[in-house]
Every structure is written in C-alpha cells, then in structure tokens.
N, C-alpha and C positions, 0 to 999 in steps of 0.2 A: 640548924634549921633543915628540915626535910626537903629534899629536892623532888618536886613533882615534874614529870616530863612525859611528853608523847611525841610521836614522829609522823611525818607525812612524806612519802607513803609509809603506811604502818606495817608492822611485822605481819607476815602471812600474805601480804598483797603481791599480786603479779601485775606489773604495768608494762606497757610497750613504749618504746622510745621512737617517736617520729623524726627526731633530730639526732645529732651526734652528741648532744649533752642532755643531761637530766638534772633538774634542781631537786635537792633534798632539803626538807625543813624539819625543824624541831620547835616545840614550845616548852619553855621551862619556867618554873616559879622563881628561879634565882638568876640574877645578872651574871654571877661568876661561874655559871655552869660551863664545864669543859666537855664538849661533846665531839665525838669522832665517829666516822663511818669507815669500816674496813671492807674493802672490796675483794671479790674472789680472785682478781688478777694480782693480788698481793699489795696493791697500793692502799693508802689511807687518805682521808680528807677530813679536815677540821671544819665543823659548822660554826660560823662566826655570827656574833650578835648583829642584828640589822635594825635600823630605825624605821619601823612602820607604825602607823597610828594604832594605839591599843584601845579597844572598846571593851569596857568592863573591868579593866585594870588588873594588876597583880601578876601578869605573865609577860614573858619576853620571847621574841621570835629569833631564831637562828637559821642560817642556811649555808649551803655549799653547792657547788656544781661539779658533777662527775662526767667524765667522757665515756662514751659508749662505743665499743668496737663492733665486730661482726658476731661475737658470741654472747649468749645470755650472761648477765652479770648478777652476782649475788651480793647483797649489801647487808652487813651486820652493824648494829649500832652499839656504842658504849659511851659511858660518861663518867666523869670524876666528880665526886662531891665530898668535901671535907677530907681530901687526900685519899679517898678510897674509890677504886675503880669498880664499876659495875658493868658487866656485859649483858646487854638486853637479850632476853630469850626470843628466838625466832629470827626470821630474816625477810628481806624484800628481794624479789626477783625482777630484774629489768631486762626486757627482751627487745633487741633491736629490730626495727622494721626494715627488712632487707628487700622484700619484694611485695608486689601488689597481687594478691590472689583475686580470683574472679568471684563475683557474687553468684549464689546458687539458690534455686528453688526446689522444694521437694513436695511431692503429694502422694499419699497412699490412700487409695479408695478402697473402702471395706464394704462389701455387700452382704447383707443377710438374705439368704434365699428364703423362700416362702415357709419352709419347714424349720427354719432356724430362729430361735429366740435369743440366743446369746452366743457370741464368739469372742475368742482372744486371738489377736494377730500380732506377731512380732514386727516391729518397725525396722526394716533392714538398713536404713541409712542413718540410724542414730547409734553411735558407738559409745559405750559406757566409759572408756578410758580417755576420751577426748575433751570432756566438758565439765565445767562446774558453774554454779551461779544460783539464780533465784528460781525456786520451784513453788508454784501455787498449789497447796495441798488442802484437800477437804479433811481436816484433822478432827473436826467435830461434826455432829449430825447436820448442822445447819449453817456452818461457816467455813469459808475458804480463806487461808492466809498464806503468805509467802514464807518460805524457809530457805536458808542458804545451805547448799550441800553440793558435793560432787555427784555426778550422774550415777556413779556406782553405788552411792548411798541412797538412791531412790527407793522408797519402801515398796514392798510387794502388795500390801493390802490397801493402804490409803490411796485414794484416787488423786491424780495430778491433773490440773486444768490449764496450765501454761508453764513453759520452761523458757527462761531468758538466761542465756548461757555465754560464758567466755571460754576460750580454749585453755587446756592445761597440757596439751600435747605440743611439743616444740615444733612439730612438722606443720602445724596449722598457723597461718598468718596471725600474729598476736593481736592485730587490730580487729580481728573478726568478732562479731557477735552473732549469736544463733538463737532464733526464736522458734519454738515448736508449739503448735497450737492444735489441739484436738477439736474438731468442728462437728457438733451434733446437728441433726436435722429434725424435722417434724415427725419422722417415722422411727428414729432410733437415736439413742444417746451414746456418747463415747467419752471415755477418760483414759488416762495413762497410768501405768504402774510398772514396777520391776517384775521380774519373773516370780512365779508362784509354784510351789510344789515341785513337780518334775520338769518344769519348763527350763530350757537352756537360758543362760544369762542374756539379758537384753531388756529393752523397753517394749512393753506390750500395750496395744489398744484393747480396752475392754468395752465391748459393744453390746447394748441391750435394746431389744425391740420395744417400742411403745405403741405401735399400732398393729393389730392383728391382720394377717393376710398380706399377700404380695411380697415384693422385694423391698428392701430398705437400704439406703446408703448413708454412710458417714465418711468423714475425711480426717486424716492427720496430715497437717501441712507444716512446712518448715521454710525458713528464709535465713540465709547468711548474708551479712553485709560486712564490708571491710573498711569502714570509715570510723570505727570505734564508737559508733552511735547506736546504743542498744535499742532506742526507740525506732530507728529506721528499720531494724530487723523485725520488731514487733508489728509496725505498720505494714511491712511487707507480708508477714505471715497472715495477718488479719485480712489483708487485701486478697490473698490467695483463697482464704476460706470463703470470703464473700463471692468470689468468682465461682467456687464450687457450688455454693448454695443458690447462686443467681440473684444475690441481693446487692450487687455493686451499685445499682442505680436507685436504691431506696434512700431518700434523704431522711435524716433524723431531725425531728422538730419537737419543740417544747409544746406542752398542752396549752390551750388558749388561756389568756390571762383572765378572762371572764366567761362564765358559763352558768346557765340556769339561774341567772340573776345575781350571782355572787362572784367575788374575785377568787382567783386560784389560791387556795389556802396556804401554799408554801412560799409565797412572797411576803407574808406577814410574820411578825414575831409570834412564835408559837409557845404553847405551854402544855405540859403533860403531867398527869396525876401520879405516874408510876413512882418516882423517887419522892415526890412532894408529900403524898399521903403515907408512903411507906411500901416497900416491896412486899407483895403478897398480903397487903391489908386492903380489904374491900372498901370502895367508896360508899359514902352515905350522904344523906342530905346535910347533916351537921358538918361533916368533914369538908364537903364542897363549899358550904356557906362560909366556913372559917377561912378556907383558901381564897375565895373570891374577895372577902373583906380585906385580907392581907394584900392582895394584888391591887385592890382599889386604893388602899391607904398609901401604898408605895407609888401610885400613879404609873404603873407599868402598862404600856399600851399593847396588851396582848390582842392579836387579831385572830388567831386560830387556837382552839383549845381541844385537847385530846383527853377523853375519859379512857384510861387504860384498863388493863386486866382487872376483873372483879365485879364489873357492873352487870354481867349477864346472869340469866336464870339458869343455874347449873345444878347437877346432882352428882353425888359421889357414890360409886358402886365398888364393892369389894370384889376383886378378881384374884382369887387365891390369896397371895400374900401382899398384894399391892392395891392401893385405892386409886381407881380411875376417876377423872373429872370430866364430865360430859355435859353437853348442851341439852337443856330440857325444853325451853320455849324460846320465842323470839323477843321476849320482854325483859325488863330489868329485874334484878333479884328482889325478893321481898324485903330484905334489910335496907334497901335504898331509902325507904320511907318517903317515896315520891314516885309518881308515875314517870314513864319515859319522857313525856312532853314536859312535865314539871322539872325533871332533872336538867333538861336543856335550858329551860327558862331560868333556873337558879344561876346558871353560868352567864347567860346573856344579860339578864337583869342585874347580876352582880357586878359586871364590868361592861360598860357600854361600848367599849372598843372592839369587843369580840364579834366578829362577823361569821366565822365558820366554827362549828363544833363537830368534832369527829369522835368515833368510837373505835376501840380495839376489838379484834376477834381473831380467830385463826382460820386457816384455809379449810380446816376440817370442822368448823363450827366452834369447837372448843378443843383444848389440848388433846383429849382422848375421843374426839368425834362426838356423835350424837348419842344420847342415852337410849339404850335399847328399848326402854319402856315408854319413851316419849311419844306423844301424839304425832310428832313430826315424822316418825318412821312410816306410818301408814299413809300420811298425807302426800309424801314425796316418794313413796314406794322404795324407801331406803333398804339397802341390803348389806350384808357383812362382807368386808374385804379383809383378807389375811395380811399379816405383816411378817417380814423376815429381815434379820440382820444381814443375811447373805446378799441382799440388794446393795448395801453400802458397807462392805467389809472394812475392818480396821479402825472402827470408831470406838474409842475408849468409853467405858461405862462405869461411872463412880456413884451411881445412885438413881433412884426413881425419877426425881425431878430433872436430872440431866438427860436421861434417855427417854423420859416420859412414858413409853409404853413397853419397851423391849427388855424389861428386867424380870418379866414373869418367869417362873421356873420352866414353863413350857410355852415358849413364844409362839409355837405353831398353833396353839389354841386361842391366841389373842387376835381379836378382830376390831376393825373400825366399822361403824355403821355410817354409810355415806349415801348421798343421792346418786343413782346411776346416771349415765350420760343423757338419758331421755328426760330426766327431771332436774338436772344440775342447774340449768339456767333459771328455771322457775323457782327453785329453792332460793338462789341468790337474789333474784329479782324481788321476790316476796320479802326476804330478809331486809334488803336495802330499802324497800318501800316502807316497811314498818319504821325503819330508822329515819327516813326522810320525813315521814308524817310527824315524827316527834321533833323535827328541826335539825336533824343531822345532815351534814353536807359533804363529809368525806370519811374515809376509814383507814385504819392501820391494820393490815392483814398479816398476821404473824405465823410462824411455824411452817412456812410454805414448803421448804425443801425436805421436811420430814416425810412428806408424801413419797419421797424416793423409796421408803421402806415398804410401800405397798407391794405385795408379792405378785410375781408372775407378769405376763403380758397384760392381763386385765387390770392388775394393780397399777402398772406403769401407765396404761391408757387412762385410768381413772385420775391419776395425778395430773395429767395434761388436761383432762376434762374439767376438773375442779378449777384449775387456774384460769383456763380460757373463759369459762362461763362466769366465774366470779368477776373477772376483769371487764367483760362485756356488760354484765349487769350493773356494775359500778359506773361505767361510762354512761349507760342509758339512764340511770336514776340520779346520780350525783353530778355528772358532767365528766368530760375527758380528763384523765390523768389525776384523779383525786383519790388515789390509793397509795399509801406507803407500803411497799412490798418488803416485808421484814423476815428475817431468818430464812432467806430465799436463795442461799448460795448453792447452786447445783449446775448440772450440765446445761440446762436451758438458759439460765440467766448469765452464766459466764461464757458459754461457748456455743449456744444454740439459737433456736428460733426467736426467743425473747430478746437475747442480747443483740441479735442481728436485725431486729426490727420486723421480722416476718409476722410475729404473733400480734403486733399492734399496728401494722401497716405504717411503721415509721414514727409513731408518736412515742416519745420518750416516757418512761415510767420512773417514778421516784423509788429508789432502790437502796435499802439499808446496806451500807458499804462495809460494815465491820460488826463484830460482836458488840455486846452491850457496853455502854458506859456505866461505871460505878458498881459493878458486881464485886462481891468479895473475892479477891484474887491475890496472887503474890505481890510483892512490893513494887514490881515494875509495871503494874496494870495500866497506869496512866501513860507512861512512855510507850508501851506496847500498843495501846489504843491509837495513838497518833501515827506510829509507824505502820500499823496494819492498814489504816485508812489511806495513807499516802501510797503504799505499795499496791494495794488493791485498785486504787484510782488509776494507776498506769494502764490497767485493762478496762475497768468499768467506764472510765471517761471516754474511751474510744467506741463504746457500745451505745445501744439505744436506751441508755439509762441515765438517770440523774442521781449521782452519788449523794447519799445522806449519811452524815457522820454521827448520827444519834443525838439524843438530848444531852444536856449537861446542867450543872448547877452553878448559879452565878456567885454563890458565897461559900461553897464547900467543894472539897475534892479538886484542888488545883484549878480554880476557876479560869484565870486568864490563859493558862496553858491550853485549856480546851476551847475557850472562847475564840482564840485567834485561829484555830483550825477551822471552826465553823464559818468564820468570816471569809475564808478562802475556798469554800465549797459551794457549789450551786444549789444544793439541796436545802431542806428546811433548817431553820435555826429555832430550836425548841428548848425552852427552859423547863426545869423540873425542881424548882426551889421548894423547900419546906416553908410553911407559913411563917411570916415575920422574919425570914432569913434571906434577904435579897441584897446584892451589891449593885446599886444603881450606876456606879462608875463603870463597872464591867458591861452592864446592859446597854448603857448609852454609847459605848464604843461600837456597838453593833447596829444601832438604829439612828435615824435622824429624820427631821421633818422636811417635807417638800415646801415649795413656794406657797402651796395652799394649806400648809399647817398639818398635813397628814403624815403620820409616822410610817416609814418604810425601812426595810433592811438595807444596810450598807455592806454589800458583799460582792465578791468576785463571781462572775459567771463562767470563768475559766478555772476549773479546779486546780488546786495546788498539786504539783507533781514533783517527785524527787529530781534533783539536778542530774541531768544525764551524765555529766562529767564526774559525778560522785556516786553513781549507782552501785559500784562495786565496793565502795568504802564501808567498812564495818563500823557503823555509827553507834553501836551499843557495846558495852563491855565494862570491865572494872577500871578503876582509876580515872585520871583525866584522859580526855580523848575527844574525838570529833563529835559534833552534834548531829541531830537529824536536820536535814535541810531540804527545802522544797521551793518551788517558784511558781508564780502565776502571772500571766501577761494581761495587760489592760490595753486593748487596741485604741480606744478613743484618745488616750493620753500618750500612746506610743511608749509606755513605761512598763516596768515589771516590778514585782515584789519578790524578795527572797525572805522566806520565813525560816527561822532557826529555833529548835527546841533543845534544851539541855536534856541529855539522854544517857547518862552514865548509870551503871548498875546500882539499884537500891537508892538512888538519889543521894549518894554519899560524896560525890566529887563533882566539880565543875566540868562542863564541856569546854573545850578549847579548839579553836579553828584558826587557820590562816586563810582569809579570803584572797583568792588568786585572780589574776587577770583572766585566766581561762574560765573561772566561774562566771564572771560578768559576760564574757563572750557567749558562754552557754545560755545565759539568760536572755540576751538581746540579739543573738547571731541572726536569727531568721527575720528579725524586724529592725535591724540596725539602720540608723540614719547616717548617710554618708557625710564625711567631714564634720561630724558632730561629736562634741565631748558629752560625757555623762557625769552625773553626780550620784554618789551613793549616800543616801540619808539614813542614818541609824536612829530609829525612832526612840528607843529607850535610853540610849546614851546621849542622844541629841548632838550628834556630830556628823560631819560631812567629809567625804573623800572624793576627789575628782579622778576621772578615768578617760583617756583619749581613745576613741574607737579606731583610730588609724593604725594602732599597734597590730603587728602581725598576729592573727588569732592563734597561731601555733606556739607563740612564745608564752612563757609562764613566768610571772613575777608577782611578788606579794603586794597587796593593797592595804590590808589591815589585819590585825590580830583581834579575835573576838573571844571573850570569855563569858560564859553564861553560868550563873550560879544554879544549883539544883532547883528544879520546879519552875524555871523561868524560860523566857523566849526573847527573841529579837525579830523585828521586821525591818528589812533594809529595802528602801525604795530606790530603784535604779531608774532615773529620769533623764531625758535629754535636756541639754542646756541650749536655750535659744539666745541668739545674739541681738541685743538692742544697742546698736552702735558698738562701743568697745566693751560693753557690759554683757555678761552672760547670766541667764536666769532660768531656773527650772521650777516647774510647778509640782508640788508634792501631793496635791489633793488636800483632803481634810486631815490635818495632823492630830486631831483628837479622836480619830477612828482607827480601828485595826486595819481595815482595807480602805483607807482614805482615797486611794486612786479610783475607786469605784464611783466617786462623786463627780469625776470629770467626764462630761458627755462629749466635749469637743475641745481641742487645743490646736490653734493654728497661728503661725507668725505671718502677719500681713504687713508688709513694709517694715516699720520699726515698732509695730504694736503686737503684743501677744494677746490674742483674743481667746477667751475661755468661756465655756458653758458649764456651770456647776449645778448639780441636781439637788443638793441637800444643804441645809443650814449647818453651820459648824465653823471650826477654826481653819481657814484656808492658809496653807503654808507655801512658801517659796524659799529656795536657796539662790542667792544672788552674789556675784563677785564684788559688787559695789552698790550700796543702797542709797547713796547720797542724791542720786538724780532720778529716782524711781517715783512715778505717780501711778496710782491705781484708781480706776473708776468701776463702780458697781451700778449697773443699770443707768449709766451715763452720769452718775453723781460721784464727785471726788470723795474718797474716803481716807481715813487715817489708818495707819498700821503701826505695829511695833517692829523694831529692828534689834536683833540680838547678834552680837559678834560671836562667831563660832571659832574662827581661827584667822590667820593673816589674810586668807583669800576667800573667805566665805562668811556670809551674813544670812541669818534666818529672818524672813519677813512673815508676820502673822496678822491676819485680819479676821474679824468675826462677821459671818454672814447670818442674818436673822430674817425669819419669815414674818415680818410685821408691817409690810408695805402693801396697801391695796393695789398699787400698780404691779407689784410682783405676782400677786395672786392670779393675774391674767396670763402669766407666763409659766412655762414648765421648767424654767431654770433661772439661775442668777447669771446675767451677762457681766463678765469681768474683763476689763481691758487694762493691760499693763504696758506702760510706755515711759519714755524718757521725758523729763521736764525740759522745756525749751530754755 
C-alpha cells in the first residue's frame, strides 16, 4: 500500500520560534508510518501517532517537539514504508527569536516636475537579498494577481502593486513582516519593478503623469512590524499612504440600499447571460425567452439580471490583419428581434421577481471603442487617441482577443475614437439615459484598465476622464454605486484615488476582484480562481471597494466549490446557468426568505481573508498537502467561519491539514470572549470539537485532522459556548446555508436565557453539551427540535424556522429564546 505523507511546516518553509520548542507535524495515509526528523545539530526526533479527531477520514496525524537553541535549525524529514527508507527532498528552517527589533516606517516621495512625463526612481531602503513573499503583479492587461517570489526574482517589466514580505536574511528579526505599497495620486500613477536595461540592480518606482502641467507627486511607502502578523504591516503601509494622500479621515460607506425607487441590485440574487447563453454568442429574443422560462420553471428568485456582451449595436472593421469590434449606436443590435424596451420587458415579464435589469458595456463603448464612421463621432466631437504597449510593458500577447487592440503589425497606427474630456460626461449621461428609458437600472462596465494603454499624457488623462465621467453619469442616472467595475485592475483601483476613496468621496464601488470564472484554462483554473480572489481581497477589502468574485454556475464547473466563496464575499452573487441546468440545492444554500417571505442573500459582509497564521504556507502543489484556508468574522454572533478548499495540483490528490490551536486564536483573537470556551463545528462532516480560550495563544497543539477530497470544501464554524447553568450551548446559525452565521442579527445571554434574533427562515442549529433540559421558544411559543448525538460531550440541536405566521410578518426577525427547563 502506497504511503501518502505531508509535513507541517513543509519543505522550503522558514518559520520563527517564539518559544524554546517547536512542534512538527505529519499527516500520513497509514497508521504504521515510521517518520523521523533529522536536525542540523545532529539529533533526531521520531514523530509519533496522536489521537486527534479526523474529519474526512483516511489519514492519521503524527507529531514531535524539538528544542531550539540560539542558532537557526535545519530540519529534514524521512520515513520508512514497507521496510524502505525515503529521505524527503527539501528542508525546513527554524529561526530562534532572540531579540525584538523595532518597527520602522519608510516613505519615498517622488515628484514629477512640470516638464517631466515619466520618471524611474530606485527605492533606496528596499534591499533585494533581504526579502521574499507575496508580490501582486499585473501579469495581464486587466488583472493583478499575487505571485510568490524572492525580491531578487521581481520582474523588470511587469508592474508590481504591493509587496508583502518575510525576511530571508538572518540578520533581520525572523518575526518581521514588511509591506511595501506604491501610492498613486490624482495627478500621477506609480508601480514597482526590478531594474531594466542599464539600471543598477534594485527595486524601482515607475511614475507616469496623468494630468498635464504643474508638479505631481506619488509615494512609495513601507512598514515593518515584528509581531509575525503580516496584516499589521499591510495596515501600517496603507495608513502611511493615506497620510500622504490626505485621505485618512475619509470614511468608506456602502451605497444606499435604495435609490431611484429600486433596491440596490447587488443585495439580490443575480443572473448573467454570459455563460448561460454561451460565451461570444449574442443574445436574442428567442434565447432570452427560453432562459426566462427555465428560471421560472425552476422557481429561482432572481432579483437582478445582467444582459452581458453581445446586445449592443456594433460594427466590425478590418484594420490591416485584425478585425476590430466597435460601437455603432446606443441601441440594441438588429438580431435581437426586439426593441431595447421590449428586451427588458422579456426579462421582467418572464420572471416576476426581477426588479433590476443591467447591461454590459466597456469603458470605451465597446472593446475597440467607437466606430470611426458612426454618427456618435460627430455628435460628441470624438477624436482619435493612440495606444502603445510601452504604457504597460511586460504583458504577454497570445492572440487578438487576449490583447484586443495591440496585435496590429504597426501598433503606432492604431487608435481609439473616444469622447474628449469636454464631452465625456454628456456621452455617458446620454448612453445611460437611453438605457434607463428602456428600463435598465445598473451597468457592468468592462475592460476598464485597458485604458492604461492610451499613449502619452493626453491618453493617461483620457483614461481618468472616461472613468470619472462614466461613474458620475451612472450615479446621476441609475443611483449611487450601481456599476460593476470589471477588468479594472490598475494603479487607480489598487493603489490610487479610486482605491483610497478620493474619486468617489468615500462611497464604495463594486469591483471585480479576479479574472473571469469558467474561461478555458489549465486544469487548476478553479483552484486558482479561489486563491486569486482571497489573496487580492487582502488588499481590496481594505480599500473603498466591494470585492466581487464573479458569476458562477450552480450545476456545472465545481458548483459548491465556487458557491461557498461567494457566500463569504460582500459583492454580488450572480448565477450564469444554462437553461434547464440548475442545482436548486446549491442555490438555496445562498438565499433564504425573511419574515415577510421575501428572498434575500445569506452572505457575509466581512470578506473571507486568508488566515494570517498560514499566509506563508504553500497551499498549492503536487501530492497531498495543505488546503487553501480563509476566515470571515460575524460580529452579531461573535463567531467566525473558517473556509477550506481542496487545492492540490490537477485535483489528483486530497488536501490534508491539521487544525491547530494557533489557527483558532488567529480567527478569534481580536474578538475573543474572556473565560469562554468555543466549539468548532465542521459543517460537512457534521462533527464538533471544543476549544478553551484560556490557553496561552503562543502555544500550539492539534485540534483536528481534516481531509478534503478533490473539488470539495469545508466550512468550520467557530462559535462561543454560553453557559445555561451547568450546560454549555453555542448557536451555529442556519446549518442549511453556507454562511449560516449571517442569519444571526443578535445573540445575548441574559441571566440563564440565550436570546437570539434570526433574520431568515431555515434550519437553526446549536451544539450543546446536554440536550435533556433544553427548551426553545420562537416568538414566545414553545417549539420542538431534533437532537443528534455527535460524541460523548456534544449534541446537535436543529429546529426549522418558517415564515408562515402573520404575527412574524410584522417583525424583521425571528425571536428565539433558549433556556433550561425548570
């Protein structure tokens, strides 16, 4: 029998030791595994089998403890299987924490003088040989994603937009983390790269003017912290950037929940035609009617509907060897076989739950701007703007559709026809007015950051002008915050005036957080989509943005794997199912009815973020190994969720993890209730583990082993246990939803009664140490519940909340009281 095995910490990792001992762990597929660690001081340690709860089954946990002296320690693993010894390739480095370094702040101010349009400046305080970690790179024209690398491997062409680093130099405190953040302004943009051409080695700021005349400033800032918390250094760097821009006191607020007589479209279950009709297949009356009939038959309560790419009136023009696609008019295309207004009516009349209908477009009108022979050219005095790859170097080009415009044999002859700044607002106001007159209430505006390729200062200014006036016109016509800003990854949105709230006066905008779902890509597309969203959210969740994880399909392409991510994101939840292909079980884990019978989304408003204690863990790779892990906090219930996704290469192996006490401390540390125990509820394996918060947060011990088969996930609810006499009880929220904690509006122990306010109907769950004396009242009426024994010390209680009472319809929640029987 083959032995599958992985180690924590894993090969290639560097960890620091705050104590004099460090625990090593292994997970193996066989009980008889003989596992050994060989240390650089010449000693060896045997990893012994330990009895921790196993969630998912089939694997076993082993551990040992090694002592740490004053010198760094190298650990190499080996194991014996069927009499044959295998030395595991690679090693772990454990660095003792001997002294406390001081935290530092760095700021480099870069000024463009009036005659300067572009400058490169070496950052003097950033040393190539000292750091490794996560680098957010703009590796595609419109997307930024994180990559793991040493600073010496930083590319010279691709632009970097944030560095989150750990030391590799032994002279630096091993508990240090370092965040470097380039901060753009409304007058110039800045990103980072390694040296180019004849420049001496180092990290350089690349600064581009976006407003003609006068001086312009940008900033590159850094923050080191020494408590091994990477998010503290990130918050510190962003705080310095805000001070530089003068935006420290700008509060970030969500758009109003109702405007122009309609609800905000992104709090309702959404639907998009892109995948459902077929990518690059244009919508027609017949296709839309078929889709609406399917949704109606399935009784899916769609509230917001997006007509994606293909509805517009466009023309194709031959430009040397490539065909450009350009906007011709502000109407629907002839093949729709319906007027614009009738198209919207097909949707609203086809499904009565639809309140908002939106349309897709690009920031340039269409992919290749406005057709040069269109009547729009004269009406808005449009003029040609040149494009150049030099504006965003390092972008790979594998075909016309990927680079859209810049594959022409002579790119210098290629132009976009766009409204100049004097007419940009009028163009967008007129366009959105035409849409609104047809019944459209919001828009998805795509291809935004491709405007970075507009050449020269006038092109850079035009990119700003297009976005500012589009967003203002949308606010004026549709209502505040009713645009999904897509393909918009660039300096402004990650590091500049949009991200920092200056461009919107603090009103958050819905921001597509990652590349598209469902495009044909390598085998790891689904895993990489989850990981990219979580890693980007580390930055975007701290900005004036509402991260949107993109649409998904409820019955195809790993449905639950994607659905659970959307449940823990504050942005829209949008389906794109093909007709007659819906999984209602998945859909109904994302929605629920209120006391008034109206369906709403059941989701977290705090986006899922990677566990800070696992941020350096390499959660992707071959063979068995750790999963992708993230957490989201729910303040009304004082609880957290830990979400895990299987993440091994090509979905060929299971992910395996040991959940440690330090992980739970990571999840609840800032919100911990004193003298309170917590329960860990594993939603898929339906088991519970208890954890005492009085444990020293620096100690590390195993709580459970978790195995996830390929394409699967797990949600662990970490909830406080309340004392009812000698009994302890925790509320899990709705256990038939992915983000069931979102249903809890309030939880409070008053005397010996646990009083809860629950927002949605569904299956309310509790873990209790003894169910024999529990009574539960809903709206002052005694109700029955089911009790399921989980183990010797835990019982699961479940009761159904239903919105069928006239008395409840006058309330906005279900009042639930849990107490002991007298």
